[in-house]
N, C-alpha and C positions, 0 to 999 in steps of 0.2 A: 714731228710726234706721226707715227704708224697709223695710218688711216685705216688699216684692213680690221674685220670686226675679231675682237679677242676669240678665243677658245671657249666653247660652252655647250650643254645638251644642243642638238640640231635643233632646227625649229621644225613643227612637222604638225603633221593635221591633231595630233593630240595634247600641244602645248598654245598655251597663250605668250604675248608676250608684254612684260609688266614693267614699267620703265619709273625708273624713280624720281628721274631729277634730268633735266638740260644744265651740263657743262662745257664753258671754254676749253678746246682744248691746250693741254700742259702737256710742259716734258716730265715723262715718270709718270703719267696718269695710267697707262696699262700696268706697268710693277701695281701701283696702286690697287684696282681693280681684281687683278689677278687672285690675290688673295683673300677675295671680300666674299664672305658667302651672304645673300639677302632670306627674303623672306622665303621659309618654309626651308630652308638653308640653302636654296637655291645660288649657284655661282652668278655673281654680276660678272658682266659685258656691258663693254661699248659698244653702240650701231650709230656708224656712221655709212653717208652715204653720199654718192653724186648730186648737184643740183638738178633737178627736173630738164632743164636747156645742156645739160649733158658738160657744163663747164665744170672746170677743175676745181673743187673745193679743196682753199687754203687753210693752214693754221691760221687763230688768231679767233679774235672777241665775234668776227664776222662767220665762223665756221664752226655754231653748234652742234655739242655731238649729245643723242641721247643716253645714259645708262639706266640698260634696267637686267631681269633673268628672265629666263625659257620657263614658264610653270604650269603643269599641269592643269589641263582645259577641264576636265570632270569637278576640280577644288577654285575655280576661278573665274565658271561659268556665273552668270546672273543669278539663276535660279540659287544654285551654292553658296554668293555670297551671300543673300538674302538673308540663308538661315546665321552663317557661318557670322556674320556681323551680329548678330545677338549674344555671340558664345561669347562673353568678355572677356574671360581667359586666354583665345584665338587672338583678341581683337587685341590686346593689348601685345601680347606676342612678337602680334605681324607688326605694330605700328611703332615697336621699339628695334626691330629690323630693321624698317622702313628707315628709320631714320638712324643708324647708327651708321648706313651706306652713306645716307645726305652727309653724316656728319665727318665722316671719313675722307670725300672725296670734296669738301667745304676745307680742311687741314689742307690741300693739296692745289685747290683752281677757283673760278668762282661758277659758282650755283645758285640754277635758278631750281629752288625742289617743287615736284611735284606733288600733284594730292596721291592719300593713300590708296591705294588700287586703280592706280591710272590705266588701262589694259587694253594692247591693242590686239586683233586676230592674229595675227604673226609678226615677222619682223619689218615684213614689205612694207605694211602699213603701216603700222612707226614708222618708218622713214619716208612715206609719203607724208603723215602729219607733219614731221621735221622737215622738210621741203616748204609743204606750204606753210609753213609757220617762223617761216627763218628767219627773215626782218623781225619780227616781235619778241624770238626767243634772243637774236644779236643784242637788239634794244634792250633789251632787261637786262641780261649780263654784264655790257658794258655799262648799264646805272650804278651796279651791285658791282662792280671792281672796286676792290681797295677798301670795301665795307664789310662791317660786319653788324650781327645784330645782338643786341642785347636786352633784360628783361629786367623792367623795373617795377616793384610791386610796395604796396604803402596795406602794413597791419594795423589795427587798434592791438595794443598789447590786454591779453587777456588778464595779467596778472596784476592790472592796474583800472580793472572794473572797479565801479560801485556793487555793492552791494543792490542783490535785485531785490526789488519791495515785497517781494513776498517773502524774502526772507525775514522778514520781522515785523510781518500783516498783522495785527493783534488777533489774538486765539479767540473762540467763538463763545468762551467761556466764561464763567464772570470774572469783572474783573479783582484785581489782588486787591488787599485791603491796603487800605493809604497807611503813607508812617507814622510814624507820632508828630506830633505837631504840626498835620497837616487835615483834622478834621475840620470839611466844612470848605476845605478849600481844593482843587482840581490839582493832580502831583505834579510838579513841573519834568515828571520824568514816566507820566503814565504809557500807558502801551500805543495809545491814540496820537499822544503827542510823538512817540517813538517815531511811527512806522509816517506819521506826516512829515520828520524830519528827512527821514530815509528817503522818501520821494524826494524830496528836495535834494537832495544830496546827488541821487543816481539822477534825475536831473541836468544839475549843475556840471557832474564830471563826464557825463553825455556829451555836454552841450562843450567840454574842456577838450576833451579828446577830437570829437572834430571842428576846433579849430585848430587844433596842432596839423590833423588831417592834411586841412586845405592851406597850412602854410607848409610842411614840407612838401605840397603839391604844386605850390609856387616855387619853391625854390628848385624844384626839378623842373621845373616847367624853364626856369633860366640857365640853368647850366647844362640843360638839352640845346637851347637856343645859341648858348656858343660853340658847343662842341660837337652836336647831333647835325646829320642832313636828312631826316625824315621818323616822322612817329607813327603808329598803329595804338590806339585806342581798343583793348579791349576788355570785355565788360569783366567786374569784379567778381571773384571766384566764387560759388554758396556748393552748398551738397558735398558729394561725395570728390572732389577735387580739393576738398577742404579740411585739412584736421583742427581739431578743437585748442592743440598746444601752439599754432601759431597765430590765433587769432582772430576777428576780423578780415576779412581782406577791403579796402575800400582804392584801390587804385589799381590799375594792372595795365600795364601800357609796355609798347616795343618800341628800340631805339633802333634807326640805321646810321651808324656810326662812325668814322672813315677811319682806318688800321694808326694811321700816326696822332690818331687824338683821343685812345681810346683809355691810356692812362691818365687823361685829363679828366673823361666825363666820367667813370667809376669815383674816381676821388671826389668829385666836386658831387655824385648824386648821391655817393654810399655818405657824404656829410651832410645829406639833407637833414636827417633827422637827428645829427650830433645832439642837442639839447632841448628834445620835443620827448621827456620821458615816458608821454603815452603811445607813443608810436616808432613800428620799426622799419625801418627800408632798407627793403633786398634788392642786392642787385646782380644776377643771375649772365651769364654768358663766356665766352664768345660764342654763339650760332650759326649755323646756318638760316638765312633771311629767310626760312619762314612768312614771316609777318608782311613782307616785303615783295613775294614771288610775283602779285599782279602787277601786269606793266603800268608805267604813268600814264599822263592821256593823251590820246595819238590816234590814229585811225589803222586799221588791222583788227585784225583776232587775237580774241587774250588767251594765251596760257591757261590753263587749270592752276587756280591758287593750291598751296597747299597750308593749309593752314595744321597747326602745332598738335598732333592727335596727343587726346589728355594723359594719355597715359606713358608720353614720355619724358626727361626730363625738361625742367622747365617748359618754356614760356609758358605755359600755364601753370606748370606747381614746380616742384624744386626739378633743378635739369638736369639733377643725379638723379639718376631712375632709382626711384621718381621722380612750357610748350618748351 
């Protein structure tokens, strides 16, 4: 691999260095980055340099490389970002651009994604950080080599939800007249009894839905135990990340799967809800290993983990724009 920096805007006092990810060198990586545009439509460049001790950096997992862009200082300095992060349209476009670069890299080499808006004052500061954490980055890349992230979610199907009790709550008006032949006896279909029955049906339906969701989770865990190398459990999605038609999200997990077990993993997990009408199991991926960017146990400084932006395709919602 050619270790020289790829062409791009020259660094200077009016630019900052934005870093998307750490990657393992690979043949043809320069061709990939040469055609990429990142945040703010900035060209994407490879940043690599010699070790601090002057030794030559050889290709391989032990020679990690930064992938970044040079961005305008006035738009990316801390004061500007404080305001821009409140602009949801800008944040979504930036997250998608960041994710696009990471995914393109992941198709060609092992990637350790970094946090959105990881910035250095210039290339030299970025390279100093790369050299300082070289061992940690190399260990992370070695751990992720030959593995890919898959997202797994379990939803309660909204179309099988029991009716809400309010839908059959008796009106405050006077009760209806009893049917002929029922004078002196409470009607079997009185509004009060119908309300109580609906409440009980609602409770039993919810209990059954939860039971089925728990069974699906057990099956997913069993499949993961056979095929996955790691799991990260994310909070169930609520609020603006959810859509009413998808149902309630009750499980949201990410799995690190060896590439040679991916087909078996998808088949086993996808079948977990096949006979459970109240739940829907969704498997997404393959994706760059955002959930596994933090290093495993061990000494040394840690690289910034890269939580998947809310606006990117799944891992936290649908992975096709739009963890």
